[in-house]
C-alpha positions as a LaTeX table, in Angstrom:
\begin{tabular}{lrrr}
\hline
Residue & $x$ (\AA) & $y$ (\AA) & $z$ (\AA) \\
\hline
Met1 & $-35.06$ & $-33.69$ & $-45.83$ \\
Arg2 & $-36.68$ & $-30.66$ & $-47.44$ \\
Ile3 & $-33.69$ & $-29.27$ & $-49.35$ \\
Arg4 & $-34.18$ & $-27.21$ & $-52.47$ \\
Ser5 & $-31.46$ & $-26.63$ & $-55.06$ \\
Asn6 & $-29.73$ & $-23.41$ & $-56.06$ \\
Pro7 & $-26.32$ & $-22.96$ & $-57.73$ \\
Met8 & $-24.85$ & $-20.67$ & $-55.08$ \\
Trp9 & $-24.38$ & $-20.96$ & $-51.31$ \\
Pro10 & $-21.70$ & $-20.27$ & $-48.69$ \\
Ile11 & $-18.91$ & $-22.56$ & $-47.64$ \\
Leu12 & $-19.14$ & $-25.49$ & $-45.21$ \\
Leu13 & $-16.53$ & $-27.52$ & $-43.38$ \\
Thr14 & $-15.30$ & $-29.26$ & $-46.53$ \\
Ser15 & $-14.17$ & $-25.94$ & $-48.00$ \\
Leu16 & $-12.91$ & $-24.16$ & $-44.90$ \\
Gly17 & $-9.27$ & $-25.15$ & $-44.98$ \\
Val18 & $-9.50$ & $-26.67$ & $-41.50$ \\
Ala19 & $-6.18$ & $-27.73$ & $-40.04$ \\
Leu20 & $-4.68$ & $-28.60$ & $-36.66$ \\
Ala21 & $-3.49$ & $-25.58$ & $-34.76$ \\
Pro22 & $-2.35$ & $-25.83$ & $-31.12$ \\
Thr23 & $-3.56$ & $-22.36$ & $-30.20$ \\
Ser24 & $-6.04$ & $-20.97$ & $-27.71$ \\
Ala25 & $-9.73$ & $-20.55$ & $-28.52$ \\
Gly26 & $-10.59$ & $-17.40$ & $-30.40$ \\
Ala27 & $-7.03$ & $-16.36$ & $-31.26$ \\
Ala28 & $-6.77$ & $-14.31$ & $-34.46$ \\
Asp29 & $-3.78$ & $-13.90$ & $-36.74$ \\
Ala30 & $-3.00$ & $-10.31$ & $-37.69$ \\
Pro31 & $-4.08$ & $-9.74$ & $-41.30$ \\
Ala32 & $-2.03$ & $-8.15$ & $-44.02$ \\
Glu33 & $-3.65$ & $-5.21$ & $-45.83$ \\
Gly34 & $-6.35$ & $-6.43$ & $-48.19$ \\
Lys35 & $-5.83$ & $-10.06$ & $-47.18$ \\
Ala36 & $-8.15$ & $-12.63$ & $-45.68$ \\
Glu37 & $-7.83$ & $-13.17$ & $-41.94$ \\
Thr38 & $-7.32$ & $-16.40$ & $-40.01$ \\
Leu39 & $-9.14$ & $-17.49$ & $-36.87$ \\
Thr40 & $-8.03$ & $-20.34$ & $-34.64$ \\
Ser41 & $-10.14$ & $-21.96$ & $-31.94$ \\
Gly42 & $-9.35$ & $-25.30$ & $-30.35$ \\
Asp43 & $-7.81$ & $-27.47$ & $-33.07$ \\
Val44 & $-9.64$ & $-25.62$ & $-35.86$ \\
Arg45 & $-7.96$ & $-23.06$ & $-38.05$ \\
Leu46 & $-10.43$ & $-21.08$ & $-40.18$ \\
Glu47 & $-9.24$ & $-19.19$ & $-43.20$ \\
Leu48 & $-11.98$ & $-16.57$ & $-43.17$ \\
Pro49 & $-13.29$ & $-15.36$ & $-46.51$ \\
Leu50 & $-12.02$ & $-11.93$ & $-47.52$ \\
Gly51 & $-13.81$ & $-9.13$ & $-45.69$ \\
Leu52 & $-14.59$ & $-10.97$ & $-42.46$ \\
Gln53 & $-12.85$ & $-9.90$ & $-39.24$ \\
Ala54 & $-11.46$ & $-12.55$ & $-36.93$ \\
Asp55 & $-11.41$ & $-10.34$ & $-33.84$ \\
Ala56 & $-15.21$ & $-9.96$ & $-34.05$ \\
Ala57 & $-15.85$ & $-13.71$ & $-33.73$ \\
Tyr58 & $-17.92$ & $-14.89$ & $-30.77$ \\
Ile59 & $-17.00$ & $-18.36$ & $-29.53$ \\
Pro60 & $-17.88$ & $-19.12$ & $-25.88$ \\
Asp61 & $-14.99$ & $-20.31$ & $-23.73$ \\
Ser62 & $-17.17$ & $-23.27$ & $-22.78$ \\
Asn63 & $-17.40$ & $-24.45$ & $-26.39$ \\
Pro64 & $-14.20$ & $-23.89$ & $-28.39$ \\
Leu65 & $-14.29$ & $-25.25$ & $-31.89$ \\
Ser66 & $-12.91$ & $-28.66$ & $-32.72$ \\
Lys67 & $-12.82$ & $-30.52$ & $-36.00$ \\
Ala68 & $-14.67$ & $-33.44$ & $-34.41$ \\
Lys69 & $-17.46$ & $-31.24$ & $-33.02$ \\
Val70 & $-17.91$ & $-29.50$ & $-36.36$ \\
Glu71 & $-18.12$ & $-32.87$ & $-38.12$ \\
Leu72 & $-20.68$ & $-34.10$ & $-35.60$ \\
Gly73 & $-22.61$ & $-30.84$ & $-35.77$ \\
Gln74 & $-22.80$ & $-30.98$ & $-39.54$ \\
Ala75 & $-24.38$ & $-34.43$ & $-39.38$ \\
Leu76 & $-26.88$ & $-33.33$ & $-36.71$ \\
Tyr77 & $-27.74$ & $-30.16$ & $-38.65$ \\
Tyr78 & $-28.90$ & $-32.23$ & $-41.63$ \\
Asp79 & $-30.50$ & $-35.06$ & $-39.64$ \\
Gly80 & $-34.31$ & $-35.08$ & $-39.72$ \\
Arg81 & $-34.33$ & $-37.65$ & $-36.93$ \\
Leu82 & $-34.12$ & $-34.73$ & $-34.51$ \\
Ser83 & $-37.75$ & $-34.00$ & $-35.43$ \\
Ala84 & $-40.95$ & $-35.78$ & $-34.50$ \\
Asp85 & $-41.70$ & $-37.06$ & $-37.99$ \\
Gly86 & $-38.08$ & $-37.59$ & $-39.05$ \\
Asn87 & $-38.39$ & $-35.11$ & $-41.93$ \\
Val88 & $-37.53$ & $-31.67$ & $-40.54$ \\
Pro89 & $-33.81$ & $-31.10$ & $-39.91$ \\
Cys90 & $-32.27$ & $-27.75$ & $-39.05$ \\
Ala91 & $-31.50$ & $-27.42$ & $-42.75$ \\
Gly92 & $-35.20$ & $-27.71$ & $-43.53$ \\
Cys93 & $-35.68$ & $-24.08$ & $-42.47$ \\
His94 & $-32.07$ & $-22.88$ & $-42.80$ \\
Asn95 & $-31.39$ & $-24.21$ & $-46.26$ \\
Pro96 & $-27.89$ & $-24.02$ & $-47.80$ \\
Tyr97 & $-29.38$ & $-23.62$ & $-51.26$ \\
His98 & $-31.18$ & $-20.46$ & $-50.15$ \\
Gly99 & $-28.46$ & $-18.66$ & $-48.24$ \\
Phe100 & $-29.09$ & $-20.83$ & $-45.15$ \\
Ala101 & $-32.53$ & $-19.25$ & $-44.88$ \\
Asp102 & $-35.91$ & $-20.22$ & $-46.37$ \\
Pro103 & $-37.58$ & $-19.00$ & $-49.59$ \\
Glu104 & $-40.99$ & $-19.07$ & $-47.89$ \\
Ala105 & $-42.24$ & $-16.27$ & $-45.67$ \\
Thr106 & $-42.61$ & $-18.71$ & $-42.78$ \\
Ser107 & $-41.24$ & $-22.24$ & $-42.73$ \\
Pro108 & $-43.40$ & $-25.36$ & $-42.47$ \\
Gly109 & $-42.45$ & $-27.57$ & $-39.56$ \\
Val110 & $-43.74$ & $-30.98$ & $-38.52$ \\
Gly111 & $-47.31$ & $-31.40$ & $-39.74$ \\
Leu112 & $-46.79$ & $-28.34$ & $-41.97$ \\
Lys113 & $-47.42$ & $-26.09$ & $-38.98$ \\
Arg114 & $-46.10$ & $-22.55$ & $-39.33$ \\
Gly115 & $-45.13$ & $-19.78$ & $-36.99$ \\
Asn116 & $-45.22$ & $-16.06$ & $-37.68$ \\
Arg117 & $-41.54$ & $-15.38$ & $-38.31$ \\
Asn118 & $-39.24$ & $-15.78$ & $-41.27$ \\
Ser119 & $-36.27$ & $-18.15$ & $-40.84$ \\
Gln120 & $-33.12$ & $-16.11$ & $-40.32$ \\
Thr121 & $-29.93$ & $-17.03$ & $-42.12$ \\
Val122 & $-27.30$ & $-19.07$ & $-40.27$ \\
Thr123 & $-24.58$ & $-17.40$ & $-42.36$ \\
Asn124 & $-21.93$ & $-15.51$ & $-40.37$ \\
Arg125 & $-23.53$ & $-16.26$ & $-37.00$ \\
Leu126 & $-19.92$ & $-16.69$ & $-35.88$ \\
Phe127 & $-20.04$ & $-12.94$ & $-35.32$ \\
Ser128 & $-23.15$ & $-12.84$ & $-33.15$ \\
Ala129 & $-23.97$ & $-13.75$ & $-29.57$ \\
Glu130 & $-27.75$ & $-13.24$ & $-29.16$ \\
Gln131 & $-29.92$ & $-15.23$ & $-31.55$ \\
Phe132 & $-33.47$ & $-15.15$ & $-32.97$ \\
Trp133 & $-35.25$ & $-12.04$ & $-34.25$ \\
Asp134 & $-35.94$ & $-11.03$ & $-30.65$ \\
Gly135 & $-32.59$ & $-12.07$ & $-29.19$ \\
Arg136 & $-34.14$ & $-14.43$ & $-26.66$ \\
Ala137 & $-31.27$ & $-16.95$ & $-26.93$ \\
Lys138 & $-27.97$ & $-15.77$ & $-25.48$ \\
Asp139 & $-25.90$ & $-17.74$ & $-28.01$ \\
Leu140 & $-26.03$ & $-20.40$ & $-30.72$ \\
Glu141 & $-25.85$ & $-23.15$ & $-28.12$ \\
Glu142 & $-29.03$ & $-21.95$ & $-26.45$ \\
Gln143 & $-30.67$ & $-21.32$ & $-29.82$ \\
Ala144 & $-30.05$ & $-24.92$ & $-30.89$ \\
His145 & $-32.20$ & $-26.17$ & $-28.00$ \\
Gly146 & $-35.29$ & $-24.25$ & $-29.09$ \\
Pro147 & $-36.52$ & $-25.58$ & $-32.46$ \\
Ile148 & $-36.13$ & $-29.24$ & $-31.47$ \\
Val149 & $-38.97$ & $-29.03$ & $-28.93$ \\
Asn150 & $-40.95$ & $-26.21$ & $-30.53$ \\
Pro151 & $-44.36$ & $-27.73$ & $-31.45$ \\
Ile152 & $-44.52$ & $-25.80$ & $-34.74$ \\
Glu153 & $-40.95$ & $-26.63$ & $-35.76$ \\
Met154 & $-39.25$ & $-29.97$ & $-35.06$ \\
Ala155 & $-41.87$ & $-30.83$ & $-32.43$ \\
Leu156 & $-40.18$ & $-33.42$ & $-30.23$ \\
Pro157 & $-41.96$ & $-33.70$ & $-26.87$ \\
Ser158 & $-38.74$ & $-33.14$ & $-24.89$ \\
His159 & $-34.99$ & $-32.87$ & $-25.14$ \\
Asp160 & $-34.76$ & $-36.27$ & $-23.47$ \\
Val161 & $-36.49$ & $-37.75$ & $-26.52$ \\
Ala162 & $-33.95$ & $-36.04$ & $-28.78$ \\
Val163 & $-31.15$ & $-37.65$ & $-26.75$ \\
Glu164 & $-32.85$ & $-41.05$ & $-26.96$ \\
Lys165 & $-33.29$ & $-40.82$ & $-30.72$ \\
Ile166 & $-29.68$ & $-39.87$ & $-31.40$ \\
Ser167 & $-28.38$ & $-42.42$ & $-28.87$ \\
Ala168 & $-30.25$ & $-45.14$ & $-30.78$ \\
Val169 & $-28.26$ & $-44.40$ & $-33.94$ \\
Lys170 & $-25.12$ & $-46.54$ & $-33.68$ \\
Gly171 & $-23.22$ & $-44.43$ & $-36.17$ \\
Tyr172 & $-23.27$ & $-41.43$ & $-33.85$ \\
Ser173 & $-21.36$ & $-43.26$ & $-31.11$ \\
Ser174 & $-17.93$ & $-42.80$ & $-32.68$ \\
Leu175 & $-18.68$ & $-39.17$ & $-33.63$ \\
Phe176 & $-19.58$ & $-38.26$ & $-30.04$ \\
Glu177 & $-16.52$ & $-40.11$ & $-28.75$ \\
Lys178 & $-14.22$ & $-38.20$ & $-31.10$ \\
Ala179 & $-15.85$ & $-34.91$ & $-30.18$ \\
Tyr180 & $-16.15$ & $-35.33$ & $-26.40$ \\
Gly181 & $-13.91$ & $-38.20$ & $-25.34$ \\
Asp182 & $-16.74$ & $-40.66$ & $-24.75$ \\
Ser183 & $-19.87$ & $-41.71$ & $-26.60$ \\
Lys184 & $-22.43$ & $-40.32$ & $-24.17$ \\
Val185 & $-25.17$ & $-38.30$ & $-25.88$ \\
Thr186 & $-26.59$ & $-35.29$ & $-24.03$ \\
Met187 & $-28.67$ & $-32.37$ & $-25.21$ \\
Ser188 & $-25.89$ & $-29.99$ & $-24.22$ \\
Arg189 & $-23.45$ & $-31.89$ & $-26.44$ \\
Ile190 & $-25.94$ & $-31.95$ & $-29.33$ \\
Ala191 & $-26.39$ & $-28.19$ & $-29.06$ \\
Gln192 & $-22.66$ & $-27.50$ & $-28.76$ \\
Ala193 & $-21.94$ & $-29.55$ & $-31.86$ \\
Ile194 & $-24.65$ & $-27.88$ & $-33.95$ \\
Ala195 & $-23.47$ & $-24.46$ & $-32.79$ \\
Ser196 & $-19.87$ & $-25.35$ & $-33.67$ \\
Phe197 & $-20.88$ & $-26.35$ & $-37.18$ \\
Glu198 & $-22.98$ & $-23.23$ & $-37.65$ \\
Arg199 & $-20.01$ & $-21.05$ & $-36.73$ \\
Thr200 & $-18.23$ & $-22.42$ & $-39.79$ \\
Val201 & $-21.01$ & $-21.33$ & $-42.18$ \\
Leu202 & $-19.36$ & $-18.19$ & $-43.52$ \\
Ser203 & $-19.76$ & $-15.86$ & $-46.46$ \\
Gly204 & $-17.38$ & $-13.15$ & $-47.62$ \\
Asp205 & $-15.06$ & $-12.56$ & $-50.57$ \\
Ser206 & $-17.91$ & $-10.81$ & $-52.35$ \\
Pro207 & $-17.40$ & $-8.34$ & $-55.21$ \\
Phe208 & $-17.67$ & $-5.59$ & $-52.58$ \\
Asp209 & $-14.90$ & $-7.16$ & $-50.49$ \\
Arg210 & $-12.64$ & $-7.43$ & $-53.50$ \\
Trp211 & $-13.42$ & $-3.82$ & $-54.41$ \\
Gln212 & $-12.58$ & $-2.75$ & $-50.88$ \\
Ala213 & $-9.32$ & $-4.70$ & $-51.10$ \\
Gly214 & $-8.24$ & $-2.76$ & $-54.18$ \\
Asp215 & $-9.86$ & $-4.39$ & $-57.20$ \\
Lys216 & $-11.74$ & $-1.40$ & $-58.57$ \\
Thr217 & $-13.25$ & $-3.49$ & $-61.35$ \\
Ala218 & $-15.07$ & $-5.76$ & $-58.88$ \\
Leu219 & $-18.08$ & $-3.42$ & $-58.62$ \\
Ser220 & $-19.93$ & $-1.73$ & $-61.44$ \\
Ala221 & $-20.33$ & 2.04 & $-61.57$ \\
Gln222 & $-23.94$ & 1.58 & $-60.52$ \\
Gln223 & $-22.92$ & $-0.52$ & $-57.50$ \\
Val224 & $-20.37$ & 2.12 & $-56.46$ \\
Arg225 & $-23.11$ & 4.75 & $-56.65$ \\
Gly226 & $-25.26$ & 2.45 & $-54.55$ \\
Phe227 & $-22.52$ & 2.16 & $-51.93$ \\
Glu228 & $-22.26$ & 5.94 & $-51.71$ \\
Leu229 & $-26.02$ & 6.11 & $-51.18$ \\
Phe230 & $-25.81$ & 3.28 & $-48.65$ \\
Arg231 & $-23.49$ & 5.25 & $-46.41$ \\
Gly232 & $-24.91$ & 8.66 & $-47.31$ \\
Lys233 & $-28.38$ & 9.76 & $-48.37$ \\
Ala234 & $-30.04$ & 6.39 & $-47.74$ \\
Ala235 & $-28.48$ & 6.18 & $-44.25$ \\
Cys236 & $-28.35$ & 2.36 & $-44.37$ \\
Glu237 & $-25.18$ & 2.38 & $-42.29$ \\
Thr238 & $-27.23$ & 3.69 & $-39.40$ \\
Cys239 & $-28.02$ & 0.04 & $-38.61$ \\
His240 & $-26.28$ & $-2.11$ & $-41.25$ \\
Val241 & $-22.79$ & $-1.29$ & $-40.04$ \\
Ser242 & $-19.30$ & $-2.76$ & $-40.11$ \\
Phe243 & $-18.03$ & $-5.73$ & $-42.13$ \\
Asn244 & $-21.08$ & $-7.92$ & $-41.43$ \\
Phe245 & $-23.55$ & $-5.13$ & $-42.20$ \\
Thr246 & $-25.46$ & $-5.32$ & $-38.92$ \\
Asp247 & $-25.34$ & $-3.53$ & $-35.59$ \\
Glu248 & $-26.72$ & $-6.69$ & $-33.92$ \\
Asn249 & $-29.30$ & $-4.45$ & $-32.30$ \\
Tyr250 & $-33.10$ & $-4.21$ & $-32.32$ \\
His251 & $-35.20$ & $-1.63$ & $-34.14$ \\
Asn252 & $-38.88$ & $-0.87$ & $-34.71$ \\
Leu253 & $-39.48$ & $-0.26$ & $-38.43$ \\
Gly254 & $-43.23$ & $-0.57$ & $-38.16$ \\
Val255 & $-43.32$ & $-3.98$ & $-39.85$ \\
Gly256 & $-46.55$ & $-5.74$ & $-38.87$ \\
Phe257 & $-48.18$ & $-2.69$ & $-37.28$ \\
Asp258 & $-51.96$ & $-2.53$ & $-37.75$ \\
Pro259 & $-53.07$ & 1.14 & $-37.85$ \\
Thr260 & $-56.68$ & 0.12 & $-37.25$ \\
Thr261 & $-56.06$ & $-1.68$ & $-33.97$ \\
Lys262 & $-52.90$ & 0.36 & $-33.31$ \\
Ser263 & $-51.05$ & $-2.79$ & $-32.32$ \\
Phe264 & $-48.47$ & $-5.31$ & $-33.47$ \\
Ala265 & $-49.37$ & $-8.93$ & $-34.10$ \\
Asp266 & $-45.82$ & $-9.71$ & $-32.96$ \\
Lys267 & $-44.25$ & $-7.47$ & $-30.33$ \\
Gly268 & $-40.71$ & $-8.69$ & $-31.00$ \\
Arg269 & $-38.02$ & $-7.70$ & $-28.52$ \\
Phe270 & $-40.66$ & $-6.55$ & $-26.01$ \\
Asp271 & $-41.54$ & $-10.18$ & $-25.30$ \\
Val272 & $-37.98$ & $-10.62$ & $-23.99$ \\
Thr273 & $-37.34$ & $-7.35$ & $-22.17$ \\
Lys274 & $-40.92$ & $-6.29$ & $-21.30$ \\
Lys275 & $-39.85$ & $-2.71$ & $-22.03$ \\
Asp276 & $-42.40$ & $-0.60$ & $-23.90$ \\
Ala277 & $-39.60$ & 0.94 & $-25.96$ \\
Asp278 & $-38.95$ & $-2.49$ & $-27.46$ \\
Ile279 & $-42.47$ & $-3.08$ & $-28.77$ \\
Gly280 & $-42.22$ & $-4.01$ & $-32.44$ \\
Ala281 & $-38.42$ & $-4.06$ & $-32.43$ \\
Phe282 & $-36.51$ & $-6.83$ & $-34.21$ \\
Lys283 & $-32.85$ & $-7.62$ & $-34.80$ \\
Thr284 & $-30.98$ & $-6.07$ & $-37.70$ \\
Pro285 & $-30.09$ & $-8.88$ & $-40.14$ \\
Thr286 & $-26.79$ & $-9.13$ & $-41.96$ \\
Leu287 & $-26.90$ & $-8.00$ & $-45.58$ \\
Arg288 & $-24.30$ & $-10.52$ & $-46.69$ \\
Asp289 & $-25.80$ & $-12.93$ & $-49.24$ \\
Ile290 & $-29.00$ & $-10.90$ & $-48.95$ \\
Val291 & $-29.97$ & $-11.73$ & $-52.55$ \\
Leu292 & $-30.14$ & $-15.42$ & $-51.57$ \\
Thr293 & $-32.32$ & $-15.04$ & $-48.49$ \\
Ala294 & $-35.60$ & $-13.57$ & $-49.77$ \\
Pro295 & $-38.26$ & $-12.91$ & $-48.56$ \\
Tyr296 & $-37.36$ & $-10.20$ & $-46.08$ \\
Met297 & $-38.30$ & $-8.69$ & $-42.70$ \\
His298 & $-39.11$ & $-10.71$ & $-39.61$ \\
Asp299 & $-42.42$ & $-11.86$ & $-41.07$ \\
Gly300 & $-41.27$ & $-12.37$ & $-44.66$ \\
Ser301 & $-43.69$ & $-9.65$ & $-45.77$ \\
Glu302 & $-41.35$ & $-8.02$ & $-48.30$ \\
Val303 & $-40.77$ & $-10.30$ & $-51.28$ \\
Thr304 & $-38.00$ & $-8.43$ & $-53.09$ \\
Leu305 & $-35.10$ & $-6.13$ & $-52.30$ \\
Glu306 & $-36.80$ & $-3.51$ & $-54.42$ \\
Ser307 & $-39.84$ & $-3.55$ & $-52.13$ \\
Val308 & $-37.57$ & $-3.40$ & $-49.07$ \\
Val309 & $-35.88$ & $-0.26$ & $-50.40$ \\
Glu310 & $-39.29$ & 1.27 & $-51.15$ \\
Phe311 & $-40.36$ & 0.48 & $-47.57$ \\
Tyr312 & $-37.35$ & 2.31 & $-46.14$ \\
Asp313 & $-37.73$ & 5.16 & $-48.62$ \\
Arg314 & $-41.17$ & 5.98 & $-47.21$ \\
Gly315 & $-39.82$ & 5.83 & $-43.66$ \\
Gly316 & $-41.35$ & 2.54 & $-42.61$ \\
Asn317 & $-44.79$ & 2.28 & $-41.04$ \\
Pro318 & $-45.67$ & 4.99 & $-38.50$ \\
Asn319 & $-46.45$ & 3.73 & $-35.00$ \\
Pro320 & $-46.03$ & 4.96 & $-31.41$ \\
Thr321 & $-42.61$ & 3.34 & $-30.89$ \\
Leu322 & $-41.15$ & 3.76 & $-34.40$ \\
Asp323 & $-37.37$ & 3.94 & $-34.25$ \\
Leu324 & $-36.27$ & 7.57 & $-34.30$ \\
Lys325 & $-33.77$ & 6.70 & $-37.04$ \\
Met326 & $-36.60$ & 5.86 & $-39.46$ \\
Lys327 & $-37.20$ & 8.85 & $-41.76$ \\
Pro328 & $-38.49$ & 9.25 & $-45.34$ \\
Leu329 & $-35.46$ & 9.24 & $-47.63$ \\
Gly330 & $-36.66$ & 10.90 & $-50.82$ \\
Leu331 & $-34.76$ & 8.53 & $-53.09$ \\
Thr332 & $-35.29$ & 8.70 & $-56.82$ \\
Gly333 & $-36.14$ & 5.58 & $-58.79$ \\
Gln334 & $-32.57$ & 5.44 & $-60.08$ \\
Glu335 & $-31.16$ & 5.78 & $-56.59$ \\
Gln336 & $-33.33$ & 2.93 & $-55.36$ \\
Ala337 & $-32.11$ & 0.77 & $-58.23$ \\
Asp338 & $-28.50$ & 1.69 & $-57.41$ \\
Leu339 & $-28.97$ & 0.61 & $-53.79$ \\
Val340 & $-30.33$ & $-2.77$ & $-54.88$ \\
Ala341 & $-27.41$ & $-3.18$ & $-57.28$ \\
Phe342 & $-24.96$ & $-2.53$ & $-54.43$ \\
Met343 & $-26.57$ & $-5.16$ & $-52.22$ \\
Gln344 & $-26.31$ & $-7.64$ & $-55.07$ \\
Gly345 & $-22.56$ & $-7.10$ & $-54.78$ \\
Leu346 & $-22.60$ & $-8.54$ & $-51.23$ \\
Thr347 & $-23.09$ & $-12.14$ & $-52.40$ \\
Gly348 & $-20.10$ & $-14.27$ & $-51.40$ \\
Gln349 & $-18.14$ & $-16.09$ & $-54.08$ \\
Asn350 & $-16.85$ & $-18.97$ & $-52.00$ \\
Leu351 & $-16.13$ & $-22.58$ & $-52.80$ \\
Gln352 & $-19.27$ & $-24.66$ & $-52.73$ \\
Ala353 & $-19.89$ & $-27.96$ & $-50.97$ \\
Thr354 & $-22.71$ & $-30.46$ & $-51.16$ \\
Pro355 & $-24.79$ & $-31.25$ & $-48.06$ \\
Pro356 & $-24.61$ & $-34.87$ & $-46.97$ \\
Gly357 & $-27.32$ & $-37.00$ & $-48.49$ \\
Ala358 & $-29.57$ & $-39.13$ & $-46.31$ \\
Lys359 & $-27.40$ & $-42.18$ & $-47.07$ \\
Asp360 & $-24.32$ & $-40.35$ & $-45.79$ \\
Leu361 & $-25.75$ & $-39.61$ & $-42.34$ \\
Pro362 & $-24.82$ & $-41.85$ & $-39.39$ \\
Arg363 & $-26.62$ & $-45.23$ & $-39.29$ \\
\hline
\end{tabular}
């Protein structure tokens, strides 16, 4: 498995405080002021990190969480045997040591083949339905099907081969039985389990969350100035809204536009909707743990947060379908630095866990 090390990453199942709870899927306990919220689904009770909102969670009725599915999904997420060469697990491109993203602009798959898009973070996907930069998957379950058979990612020839490979691993039999009542392996079950695990990859309880909850020492004066710019002059809240800092919508910033050919190498959302207004539009990413997930933009073309802020300050790249919200900002150098400082305050301070090593995966 291609896992790189870093001292900080969000919580996994082993640090979620999972407990039996005989409540209906998606039920949320009412939070006290300034307190962390609790989400229950199936037999899983999630103590959400401070700042996350339980009523915004998206869990399909067809796939409520269960402790057994999360356990199975965690194993599958880190198992390179779901790839053609046995070396590219989900975690290969969505790496826990890099904010569940990838430090390279585009991730190498089987045979070191690469696509043209940066790996998005898995963090806080609990709060999203549509997946991928262009939203072509309706949910995490559908998303989990894609990379396994994508020839430039995990590159299996078919989902049937994925089922055969996992079925051949004796150690998975008991995990599937616990999760589904029998040991039968299907692609739908594989995807449901991976999606269930990914919904437990959460980040909150950042300095900003603690500041919002009343600890006025949690942010520096510079970070507070940055927050005021974020919701004021810099207009970041136009798209990076609410507790997860994303509107879950699609916008054309001009990233990847070639002024010579007057075209985009990647048309983004247009390839899904076929609407001209969606040419060059891509999904707004969460800003939580943004420091950990460099490089940025759908193509990984911006290496640092500083360069991202500079990009927005100039109003993006002009093109025929540029989002009307994109305008030059006129930020000073100090203001740009303050904005970056604020975003550094969005890194979660959760308990850490260690991914299973190859010897800990089912055999």
